[in-house]
BAFI-3210 file (N, C-alpha, C; in Angstrom, 3 decimals, decimal comma, padded with zeros to 6 digits):
// residues 244
n [1|2|3|4|5|6|7|8|9|10|11|12|13|14|15|16|17|18|19|20|21|22|23|24|25|26|27|28|29|30|31|32|33|34|35|36|37|38|39|40|41|42|43|44|45|46|47|48|49|50|51|52|53|54|55|56|57|58|59|60|61|62|63|64|65|66|67|68|69|70|71|72|73|74|75|76|77|78|79|80|81|82|83|84|85|86|87|88|89|90|91|92|93|94|95|96|97|98|99|100|101|102|103|104|105|106|107|108|109|110|111|112|113|114|115|116|117|118|119|120|121|122|123|124|125|126|127|128|129|130|131|132|133|134|135|136|137|138|139|140|141|142|143|144|145|146|147|148|149|150|151|152|153|154|155|156|157|158|159|160|161|162|163|164|165|166|167|168|169|170|171|172|173|174|175|176|177|178|179|180|181|182|183|184|185|186|187|188|189|190|191|192|193|194|195|196|197|198|199|200|201|202|203|204|205|206|207|208|209|210|211|212|213|214|215|216|217|218|219|220|221|222|223|224|225|226|227|228|229|230|231|232|233|234|235|236|237|238|239|240|241|242|243|244]
n.u [008,721|008,953|009,403|012,259|011,846|009,189|009,275|010,914|009,304|007,128|008,332|009,096|006,584|005,649|007,456|006,988|004,325|004,551|006,130|004,470|002,314|003,610|004,259|001,770|000,410|001,695|001,153|-000,587|-002,509|-000,784|002,420|005,341|003,967|003,077|005,267|005,473|003,101|003,796|005,867|004,430|002,874|004,572|005,250|002,626|-000,243|-002,025|-005,243|-007,927|-006,144|-004,772|-006,551|-006,721|-004,935|-006,233|-007,505|-005,692|-005,222|-007,380|-007,526|-007,496|-006,431|-004,672|-003,744|-000,434|-000,328|-002,668|-004,497|-005,323|-006,766|-008,472|-009,276|-011,435|-012,246|-013,799|-013,132|-014,315|-013,753|-011,297|-011,297|-010,691|-008,740|-007,949|-005,430|-004,449|-006,811|-008,643|-009,434|-010,917|-011,518|-013,253|-013,812|-015,485|-016,179|-017,991|-017,996|-016,601|-017,589|-016,761|-018,057|-017,560|-015,457|-015,765|-014,881|-012,812|-011,821|-009,216|-008,459|-010,807|-012,720|-013,386|-015,162|-015,987|-017,882|-018,911|-020,692|-021,692|-021,806|-020,597|-021,675|-020,913|-022,079|-021,484|-019,698|-019,985|-018,970|-016,990|-016,137|-013,388|-012,661|-014,953|-016,909|-017,614|-019,275|-020,171|-021,853|-023,235|-025,675|-026,062|-024,673|-025,808|-024,979|-025,975|-025,780|-023,729|-023,806|-023,342|-021,273|-020,516|-017,697|-016,833|-019,074|-021,042|-021,853|-023,592|-024,466|-025,293|-025,729|-024,974|-026,370|-028,502|-029,374|-030,341|-028,088|-025,822|-022,618|-022,103|-020,080|-020,097|-022,422|-024,422|-024,062|-026,441|-028,936|-031,132|-031,546|-030,533|-028,729|-029,723|-028,990|-030,277|-029,818|-028,082|-028,386|-027,563|-025,505|-024,979|-022,299|-021,029|-023,268|-025,094|-026,017|-028,232|-028,832|-031,076|-032,239|-033,621|-032,658|-034,013|-033,799|-032,167|-032,511|-031,744|-029,719|-029,417|-026,510|-024,969|-027,139|-029,021|-029,951|-032,529|-034,835|-036,737|-036,220|-037,938|-037,837|-036,228|-036,554|-035,784|-034,168|-033,588|-031,989|-032,195|-033,930|-033,656|-035,955|-038,323|-038,370|-038,975|-039,881|-037,956|-038,437|-041,131|-043,736|-044,691|-047,633|-048,538|-049,340|-047,897|-044,955|-042,642|-040,219|-037,679|-034,634|-031,494]
n.v [019,666|017,745|014,276|012,641|010,112|010,195|012,049|010,745|008,503|009,796|010,857|008,535|007,355|009,182|008,890|006,192|006,428|008,080|006,472|004,245|005,532|006,482|004,066|002,785|004,480|003,854|001,264|-001,608|-003,933|-005,513|-006,319|-004,227|-002,800|-004,616|-005,139|-002,696|-002,842|-004,870|-003,647|-001,560|-002,977|-003,909|-004,757|-004,568|-006,049|-009,117|-009,761|-007,910|-006,051|-004,808|-003,369|-000,586|000,435|000,773|003,187|005,164|006,049|007,077|005,067|002,747|-000,465|-003,346|-006,353|-007,758|-010,510|-011,116|-012,131|-010,686|-010,922|-009,959|-007,979|-006,394|-005,193|-003,063|-000,666|001,008|003,799|003,451|000,665|-002,494|-005,289|-008,272|-010,570|-013,252|-013,271|-014,086|-012,916|-013,653|-014,698|-016,778|-018,209|-015,778|-014,333|-012,012|-008,482|-007,355|-005,449|-003,361|-001,350|001,764|001,514|-001,264|-004,330|-007,137|-010,094|-012,494|-015,281|-015,321|-016,199|-015,129|-015,268|-014,978|-016,135|-017,281|-015,190|-014,324|-011,832|-009,711|-007,553|-005,600|-003,530|-000,378|-000,342|-002,998|-005,970|-008,806|-011,730|-014,003|-016,718|-016,828|-017,802|-016,960|-017,206|-016,139|-017,257|-017,566|-016,281|-013,140|-011,874|-009,851|-007,809|-005,908|-002,701|-002,261|-004,911|-007,832|-010,512|-013,530|-015,652|-018,332|-018,472|-019,225|-018,394|-019,260|-018,731|-020,600|-023,984|-027,461|-029,450|-032,316|-034,499|-037,858|-040,519|-039,208|-038,238|-036,055|-034,222|-033,779|-032,500|-029,695|-026,345|-024,579|-022,186|-020,734|-018,075|-014,727|-013,992|-011,968|-009,822|-007,898|-004,542|-004,138|-006,735|-009,831|-012,559|-015,478|-017,597|-019,835|-019,957|-020,952|-019,837|-020,246|-020,260|-017,871|-016,785|-014,312|-012,320|-010,405|-006,914|-006,166|-008,714|-011,648|-014,442|-017,573|-019,302|-021,804|-022,280|-023,147|-021,383|-021,592|-020,520|-017,418|-014,863|-012,716|-009,053|-008,023|-010,518|-013,280|-016,199|-019,698|-022,944|-025,921|-026,495|-022,928|-021,434|-018,998|-017,786|-015,677|-012,186|-009,396|-006,897|-007,314|-007,547|-010,037|-011,664|-009,631|-008,172|-006,232|-004,755|-003,260|-002,062|-001,034|-001,929|-001,087]
n.w [020,284|017,356|017,325|015,947|014,829|014,040|012,008|010,183|009,626|008,387|006,109|004,877|004,315|002,468|000,362|-000,354|-001,126|-003,378|-004,962|-005,464|-006,738|-009,068|-010,456|-010,640|-012,416|-014,712|-015,200|-016,623|-018,706|-020,271|-021,750|-021,127|-019,164|-017,315|-015,757|-014,498|-012,936|-011,178|-009,734|-008,566|-006,777|-004,861|-001,544|-000,720|000,843|-000,043|-001,728|-000,434|000,390|-001,736|-003,087|-002,780|-004,617|-006,989|-006,757|-007,026|-009,576|-012,277|-014,232|-012,926|-011,547|-012,496|-011,344|-011,179|-011,613|-012,891|-015,875|-018,759|-021,682|-023,568|-026,383|-026,753|-024,312|-022,087|-019,747|-016,873|-014,644|-012,041|-011,723|-010,215|-010,779|-009,545|-008,167|-010,227|-011,653|-014,547|-017,731|-020,638|-024,082|-026,422|-029,747|-031,624|-029,338|-027,419|-026,317|-023,188|-020,442|-017,807|-015,280|-013,469|-010,555|-010,272|-008,765|-008,924|-007,500|-006,505|-008,630|-010,058|-012,961|-016,149|-019,174|-022,618|-025,423|-028,696|-029,429|-026,980|-024,418|-021,762|-019,189|-016,482|-014,069|-012,337|-009,211|-008,434|-006,725|-007,011|-005,593|-004,609|-006,897|-008,475|-011,368|-014,509|-017,387|-020,480|-023,059|-026,236|-025,252|-023,458|-020,331|-017,802|-015,235|-012,509|-010,779|-007,839|-006,944|-004,933|-005,191|-003,984|-002,988|-005,203|-006,756|-009,765|-013,047|-015,888|-019,170|-020,990|-022,201|-022,735|-025,401|-024,942|-026,395|-027,092|-027,984|-028,878|-027,920|-025,149|-025,402|-028,081|-028,599|-029,672|-028,459|-026,430|-025,364|-022,969|-022,899|-021,878|-018,810|-016,134|-013,515|-011,017|-009,676|-006,562|-005,633|-003,912|-004,048|-002,402|-001,056|-003,434|-005,175|-008,059|-011,212|-013,837|-017,437|-018,974|-016,690|-014,520|-011,897|-009,447|-008,494|-005,448|-004,463|-002,484|-002,566|-001,193|000,155|-001,850|-003,504|-006,480|-009,154|-011,202|-012,131|-012,503|-010,059|-007,953|-007,310|-004,305|-003,061|-000,879|-001,525|-001,645|-002,034|-004,247|-007,012|-006,575|-004,311|-003,416|-000,138|001,409|001,384|001,385|003,778|004,007|006,295|008,652|007,812|006,270|003,106|001,962|000,716|002,574|002,450|000,169|-001,531|-000,092]
ca.u [009,563|008,502|010,433|012,909|011,266|007,983|009,646|011,404|008,128|006,367|009,081|009,044|005,274|005,529|008,254|006,319|003,161|004,924|006,613|003,276|001,611|004,427|004,172|000,372|000,074|002,386|000,792|-001,627|-002,763|000,135|003,758|006,127|003,086|002,961|006,409|005,097|002,144|004,472|006,579|003,441|002,286|005,568|004,980|001,213|-000,815|-002,958|-006,694|-008,422|-005,025|-004,287|-007,675|-006,503|-004,133|-007,128|-007,966|-004,616|-005,351|-008,713|-007,452|-007,588|-005,253|-004,725|-002,675|000,593|-000,559|-003,885|-004,307|-006,400|-006,392|-009,519|-009,019|-012,698|-012,539|-013,995|-013,016|-014,660|-012,712|-010,958|-011,589|-009,655|-008,715|-007,037|-004,423|-004,799|-008,018|-008,528|-010,510|-010,549|-012,602|-013,102|-014,260|-016,639|-016,536|-018,419|-017,242|-016,728|-017,581|-016,792|-018,332|-016,685|-015,302|-015,958|-013,760|-012,789|-010,774|-008,371|-008,860|-012,055|-012,547|-014,435|-014,949|-017,082|-017,706|-020,082|-021,608|-022,023|-021,108|-020,742|-021,680|-020,959|-022,287|-020,581|-019,742|-020,221|-017,829|-016,981|-015,166|-012,516|-013,089|-016,186|-016,708|-018,666|-019,088|-021,253|-021,729|-024,448|-026,471|-025,239|-024,863|-025,836|-024,936|-026,315|-024,911|-023,571|-024,138|-022,306|-021,170|-019,616|-016,735|-017,189|-020,326|-020,901|-022,949|-023,496|-025,606|-025,455|-025,704|-024,806|-027,544|-028,547|-030,135|-029,815|-027,307|-024,696|-021,815|-022,315|-019,012|-020,405|-023,709|-024,321|-024,376|-027,735|-029,152|-032,505|-031,577|-029,533|-028,831|-029,709|-028,974|-030,613|-028,979|-028,038|-028,585|-026,483|-025,433|-024,145|-021,183|-021,269|-024,486|-025,011|-027,076|-028,331|-029,254|-032,477|-032,706|-033,557|-032,685|-034,491|-033,057|-032,239|-032,716|-030,676|-029,728|-028,660|-025,312|-025,115|-028,388|-028,974|-031,044|-032,954|-036,038|-036,639|-036,404|-038,420|-037,135|-036,246|-036,830|-034,779|-034,372|-032,561|-032,310|-031,929|-033,770|-033,893|-037,323|-038,494|-038,816|-039,367|-039,619|-037,296|-039,263|-042,558|-044,073|-045,461|-049,066|-048,884|-049,059|-047,196|-043,526|-042,468|-038,893|-036,941|-033,260|-030,713]
ca.v [019,217|016,494|013,252|012,306|008,907|010,567|012,697|009,698|007,705|010,613|010,946|007,201|007,193|010,022|008,246|004,994|006,836|008,571|005,294|003,483|006,361|006,526|002,811|002,516|005,271|003,262|-000,181|-001,975|-005,355|-006,315|-005,770|-003,656|-002,271|-005,634|-004,909|-001,551|-003,302|-005,619|-002,694|-000,829|-003,837|-004,328|-004,388|-004,499|-007,363|-009,632|-009,687|-006,537|-005,159|-004,136|-002,637|000,883|000,823|001,143|004,553|006,074|006,605|006,698|003,855|001,578|-001,313|-004,745|-007,024|-008,312|-011,929|-011,266|-012,351|-010,028|-011,123|-009,466|-006,646|-005,619|-004,995|-001,656|-000,490|002,311|004,351|002,861|-000,774|-003,306|-006,677|-008,809|-011,604|-014,482|-013,154|-014,306|-012,373|-014,148|-014,940|-017,789|-017,802|-014,847|-013,844|-010,608|-007,583|-007,333|-004,055|-003,130|000,001|002,387|000,915|-002,716|-005,045|-008,589|-010,649|-013,584|-016,545|-015,217|-016,539|-014,488|-015,710|-014,878|-016,988|-017,515|-014,049|-013,929|-010,647|-009,475|-006,189|-005,465|-002,110|000,262|-000,657|-004,409|-006,704|-010,237|-012,290|-014,976|-017,984|-016,782|-018,375|-016,240|-017,546|-015,664|-017,972|-017,466|-015,191|-012,251|-011,777|-008,430|-007,721|-004,556|-001,880|-002,579|-006,342|-008,570|-011,881|-014,159|-016,610|-019,640|-018,435|-019,539|-017,954|-019,823|-018,351|-021,620|-025,388|-028,465|-030,249|-033,614|-035,421|-039,200|-041,128|-038,355|-037,836|-034,683|-033,342|-033,484|-031,848|-028,298|-025,499|-023,945|-021,209|-020,314|-016,626|-014,042|-013,911|-010,581|-009,658|-006,517|-003,713|-004,387|-008,163|-010,464|-013,997|-016,109|-018,477|-021,034|-019,908|-021,229|-019,166|-020,858|-019,368|-017,453|-016,377|-012,927|-012,139|-009,023|-005,917|-006,371|-010,140|-012,358|-015,882|-018,313|-020,052|-023,122|-022,467|-023,228|-020,481|-022,055|-019,769|-016,042|-014,496|-011,291|-008,021|-008,063|-011,864|-014,144|-017,440|-020,692|-024,309|-026,381|-025,132|-021,900|-021,099|-017,787|-018,097|-014,454|-010,956|-008,422|-005,780|-007,670|-007,951|-011,279|-011,528|-008,447|-008,285|-005,029|-004,677|-002,005|-001,392|-001,430|-002,170|000,057]
ca.w [019,176|016,751|017,382|014,677|014,326|013,376|010,787|009,299|009,201|007,458|004,850|004,276|003,745|001,276|-000,726|-000,769|-001,850|-004,722|-005,704|-005,969|-007,744|-010,293|-011,159|-010,985|-013,611|-015,856|-015,253|-017,585|-018,861|-021,059|-022,088|-020,015|-018,127|-016,291|-014,818|-013,681|-011,984|-010,147|-008,888|-007,783|-005,751|-003,879|-000,142|-000,430|001,137|-001,101|-001,610|-000,310|000,681|-002,927|-003,671|-002,783|-005,761|-008,098|-006,521|-007,242|-010,942|-012,815|-015,066|-012,008|-011,351|-012,830|-010,620|-012,083|-011,913|-013,668|-017,281|-019,414|-023,098|-024,488|-026,990|-026,678|-022,900|-021,790|-018,297|-016,296|-013,782|-010,747|-011,731|-009,627|-011,204|-008,577|-008,481|-010,924|-012,409|-015,994|-018,623|-021,960|-025,024|-027,437|-031,069|-031,697|-028,028|-027,419|-025,474|-021,741|-019,987|-016,378|-014,926|-012,480|-009,224|-010,201|-008,106|-009,113|-006,659|-006,939|-009,290|-010,814|-014,389|-017,019|-020,530|-023,563|-026,633|-029,557|-029,381|-025,639|-023,898|-020,317|-018,668|-015,038|-013,781|-011,378|-007,791|-008,116|-006,178|-007,295|-004,691|-005,268|-007,459|-009,315|-012,718|-015,234|-018,811|-021,363|-024,332|-027,017|-024,679|-022,630|-018,923|-017,377|-013,748|-012,226|-009,864|-006,426|-006,678|-004,188|-005,657|-003,016|-003,581|-005,855|-007,555|-011,163|-013,942|-017,204|-020,020|-022,020|-021,756|-023,791|-025,743|-024,299|-027,272|-026,952|-029,071|-029,256|-026,769|-024,673|-025,931|-029,503|-028,669|-029,867|-027,311|-026,507|-024,343|-022,710|-022,887|-021,057|-017,353|-015,649|-012,074|-010,717|-008,770|-005,119|-005,330|-003,216|-004,272|-001,372|-001,459|-004,289|-005,955|-009,485|-011,961|-015,134|-018,522|-019,016|-015,380|-014,061|-010,442|-009,252|-007,680|-003,983|-004,062|-001,764|-002,876|-000,176|-000,222|-002,426|-004,247|-007,922|-009,593|-012,549|-012,508|-012,124|-008,645|-007,985|-006,533|-002,848|-002,543|-000,332|-002,113|-001,328|-002,439|-005,560|-007,488|-005,569|-004,105|-002,605|001,195|002,093|000,691|002,301|004,152|004,161|007,637|008,739|007,692|005,429|001,664|001,524|000,817|003,270|002,208|-001,012|-001,203|000,323]
c.u [009,075|009,651|010,970|012,255|009,944|008,245|010,070|010,263|007,306|007,021|008,979|007,680|005,079|006,287|007,557|005,075|003,460|005,456|005,427|002,514|002,318|004,171|002,718|-000,026|000,713|002,039|-000,348|-001,698|-001,703|001,485|004,522|005,258|002,861|004,081|006,040|004,075|002,790|005,230|005,577|002,929|003,325|005,205|003,537|000,667|-001,761|-004,371|-007,118|-007,277|-004,466|-005,368|-007,401|-005,698|-005,017|-007,675|-006,930|-004,766|-006,693|-008,704|-007,536|-006,312|-005,553|-003,526|-001,712|000,405|-001,857|-003,533|-005,529|-006,077|-007,366|-009,167|-010,269|-013,162|-012,655|-014,036|-013,475|-013,515|-012,567|-011,407|-010,408|-009,804|-007,574|-006,120|-005,097|-006,209|-007,751|-009,703|-010,088|-011,765|-012,232|-013,542|-015,534|-017,051|-016,889|-017,653|-017,511|-016,607|-017,685|-017,064|-017,374|-016,674|-015,716|-014,713|-013,887|-011,572|-010,265|-009,065|-010,237|-011,808|-013,699|-014,156|-016,203|-016,775|-019,027|-021,128|-022,038|-021,204|-021,450|-020,725|-021,828|-020,997|-021,478|-020,792|-019,904|-018,897|-018,001|-015,813|-014,440|-013,161|-014,361|-015,855|-017,900|-018,409|-020,325|-021,040|-023,128|-025,297|-025,604|-025,558|-024,781|-025,958|-025,057|-025,322|-024,896|-024,058|-022,980|-022,374|-020,108|-018,681|-017,406|-018,528|-020,036|-022,084|-022,667|-024,681|-025,792|-025,473|-025,349|-026,154|-027,405|-029,341|-029,519|-029,016|-026,089|-023,912|-022,025|-021,310|-019,295|-021,724|-023,500|-024,640|-025,743|-027,944|-030,666|-032,650|-030,557|-029,757|-028,779|-029,798|-029,210|-029,703|-029,161|-028,394|-027,367|-026,596|-024,475|-023,132|-021,681|-022,601|-024,240|-026,228|-027,104|-028,929|-030,751|-033,041|-032,602|-033,664|-032,961|-033,604|-033,244|-032,489|-031,479|-030,807|-028,849|-027,516|-025,622|-026,361|-028,101|-030,229|-031,376|-034,163|-035,912|-036,917|-036,826|-037,590|-037,325|-036,544|-035,612|-035,103|-033,245|-032,996|-031,944|-033,161|-034,195|-035,362|-037,375|-039,055|-039,295|-039,131|-039,076|-038,258|-040,743|-042,823|-044,870|-046,952|-049,516|-048,567|-048,188|-045,699|-043,235|-041,171|-038,282|-035,509|-032,596|-029,308]
c.v [017,857|015,451|012,895|011,067|009,198|011,208|011,699|008,848|008,479|010,673|009,608|006,982|008,006|009,409|007,033|005,340|007,301|007,428|004,530|004,242|006,380|005,224|002,463|003,254|004,717|001,759|-000,343|-003,432|-006,149|-005,609|-005,243|-003,105|-003,333|-005,533|-003,756|-001,961|-004,029|-004,689|-001,899|-001,641|-004,272|-003,843|-004,286|-005,913|-007,827|-009,319|-008,242|-005,530|-004,404|-003,303|-001,161|001,314|001,280|002,575|005,566|006,855|006,182|005,429|002,607|000,803|-002,746|-005,421|-007,675|-009,799|-012,166|-011,442|-011,817|-010,039|-010,531|-008,101|-005,770|-005,548|-003,521|-001,509|000,927|002,807|003,554|001,403|-001,518|-004,756|-007,352|-009,938|-012,816|-014,445|-013,364|-013,726|-012,771|-014,298|-016,070|-017,298|-016,902|-014,378|-012,360|-009,795|-007,800|-005,865|-003,993|-001,652|000,520|001,606|-000,568|-003,331|-006,539|-009,126|-012,010|-014,790|-016,518|-015,464|-015,921|-014,822|-015,448|-015,684|-017,058|-016,411|-013,570|-012,709|-010,496|-008,016|-006,244|-003,975|-001,658|-000,258|-002,098|-005,050|-008,189|-010,838|-013,487|-016,257|-017,983|-017,220|-017,820|-016,501|-017,103|-016,289|-017,977|-016,265|-014,364|-012,413|-010,301|-008,411|-006,264|-003,805|-002,405|-003,985|-006,953|-010,032|-012,570|-015,126|-017,832|-019,626|-018,742|-019,096|-018,475|-019,430|-019,369|-023,002|-026,226|-029,120|-031,634|-034,645|-036,832|-039,649|-040,333|-038,014|-036,378|-033,753|-032,932|-032,737|-030,324|-027,515|-024,846|-023,021|-020,947|-018,786|-016,024|-014,221|-012,409|-010,584|-008,168|-005,847|-004,182|-005,812|-008,711|-011,997|-014,572|-017,068|-019,647|-021,060|-020,161|-020,605|-019,738|-019,891|-019,055|-016,925|-014,881|-012,915|-010,676|-008,169|-006,195|-007,767|-010,693|-013,836|-016,621|-019,117|-021,417|-023,333|-022,560|-022,452|-020,912|-021,296|-018,330|-015,855|-013,012|-010,348|-008,291|-009,452|-012,465|-015,570|-018,418|-022,011|-024,660|-027,156|-024,116|-021,506|-019,864|-018,202|-016,868|-013,312|-009,939|-007,256|-006,066|-008,138|-009,248|-011,013|-010,312|-008,748|-007,128|-005,189|-003,293|-001,275|-001,937|-001,692|-000,871|-000,076]
c.w [018,654|016,790|015,984|014,040|013,542|012,033|009,751|008,757|008,174|006,095|004,099|003,633|002,470|000,061|-001,255|-001,596|-003,286|-005,577|-006,301|-007,012|-009,065|-011,115|-011,510|-012,266|-014,861|-016,033|-016,273|-017,778|-019,605|-021,305|-020,880|-018,869|-017,031|-015,285|-013,892|-012,603|-010,852|-009,175|-008,032|-006,604|-004,693|-002,498|000,210|-000,118|000,035|-000,803|-001,438|-000,042|-000,488|-003,614|-003,788|-003,968|-006,917|-007,947|-006,784|-008,574|-011,504|-013,672|-014,242|-011,963|-011,692|-012,233|-011,583|-012,462|-012,686|-015,151|-018,025|-020,944|-024,074|-025,027|-026,860|-025,232|-022,654|-020,299|-017,928|-015,406|-012,512|-010,638|-011,079|-010,139|-010,431|-009,085|-009,129|-011,541|-013,867|-016,732|-020,014|-022,831|-025,979|-028,777|-030,993|-030,303|-028,079|-026,407|-023,990|-021,272|-018,478|-016,095|-013,869|-011,196|-009,118|-009,589|-008,346|-008,354|-007,164|-007,545|-009,928|-012,312|-015,126|-018,431|-021,355|-024,784|-027,415|-029,426|-028,010|-025,163|-022,444|-019,991|-017,167|-014,702|-012,574|-009,948|-007,440|-007,687|-006,452|-006,535|-005,315|-005,777|-008,226|-010,756|-013,546|-016,760|-019,608|-022,736|-024,952|-026,489|-023,741|-021,152|-018,524|-015,843|-013,380|-011,323|-008,491|-006,058|-005,915|-004,637|-004,815|-003,723|-004,151|-006,551|-009,049|-011,949|-015,337|-018,056|-021,144|-021,365|-022,962|-024,110|-025,138|-025,095|-027,120|-028,198|-029,506|-027,952|-026,412|-025,275|-027,388|-029,668|-028,970|-028,591|-027,522|-025,306|-024,184|-022,673|-021,948|-019,556|-017,017|-014,174|-011,746|-009,715|-007,314|-004,712|-004,649|-003,466|-003,224|-001,930|-002,301|-005,020|-007,427|-010,149|-013,392|-016,174|-018,439|-017,725|-015,142|-012,566|-010,204|-008,398|-006,168|-003,576|-003,382|-002,072|-001,886|-000,687|-000,783|-003,274|-005,771|-008,455|-011,048|-013,007|-011,959|-010,618|-008,659|-007,158|-005,050|-002,234|-001,855|-000,803|-001,778|-001,856|-003,863|-006,084|-006,461|-005,504|-003,171|-001,230|001,934|001,150|001,670|002,538|004,286|005,585|007,599|008,697|006,830|003,976|001,166|001,734|001,372|002,958|000,916|-000,593|-000,793|-000,198]
res [m|i|p|v|s|h|v|v|a|a|v|r|r|r|i|v|s|r|w|r|g|y|w|v|r|r|s|g|p|r|g|p|a|r|i|a|a|r|l|a|a|v|g|t|p|p|y|h|g|r|e|f|l|s|y|i|d|p|r|g|f|i|a|p|t|a|s|v|s|k|s|n|l|a|l|g|q|h|v|f|i|g|d|y|v|i|v|s|s|g|p|d|g|g|p|v|e|f|g|d|n|v|q|l|y|g|d|t|f|i|h|t|e|a|g|g|k|l|t|i|k|s|g|t|h|i|q|p|g|a|y|i|v|a|c|i|s|e|i|r|i|g|r|n|v|e|i|a|p|r|c|a|l|y|s|y|n|h|g|m|a|p|g|t|p|i|m|s|q|p|l|e|s|k|g|p|i|t|i|g|d|y|a|w|l|g|h|g|v|i|v|l|s|g|v|h|i|g|a|g|a|v|i|g|a|g|s|v|v|a|f|d|i|p|d|n|a|i|a|t|g|n|p|a|q|v|i|k|i|r|g|r|q|r|g|s|r|d|i|l|a|a|t|s]
***
């Protein structure tokens, strides 16, 4: 005979599951849908603990404390936008596109302005406190990229001509930022405009990437320098393994 406590627990789980599913399917980025998001999140832990809500419905889940103000935001299926994430745009800000299963965690800031646009391909994870600003030039982040906490990507800079305050200088850019599939940016990495980070590259924590990094490279420092190629045996010129 099944214990009564087990039956009660199973019934409770079913009720909670249906409750969450009901409200997730009615949640969204603005208006009354924010109330639905808050109700869906009741009783769930923060950070990764709410990620599962994005799998309940193909439209994904936007946390009730997130602020998503862009009208030209395109979301793939099962996107997770966590607590206190901000997605915004300034004058002439370009579109933002998130592929399927993209996950953005707490306090990440995303902004487009002056024609800059952002594309994040499927399966990419962006950890808390990342700062991604696409201004003038675009930022393209590939599939299954891991971006650690406190990383910053800027596709622009201020001019630095003498005799004019920095605040009054025009914005400028060396070109788009591109990050290849399966790359990994360690904690606090800064990526500057015009940089290409190759597929499968690993950037060490605290590095400043001012120049291109090839596929499968491990790079660290300020400015980041290649110290090794993943899969290359000592003394060999052959790269034996691609990314996985």
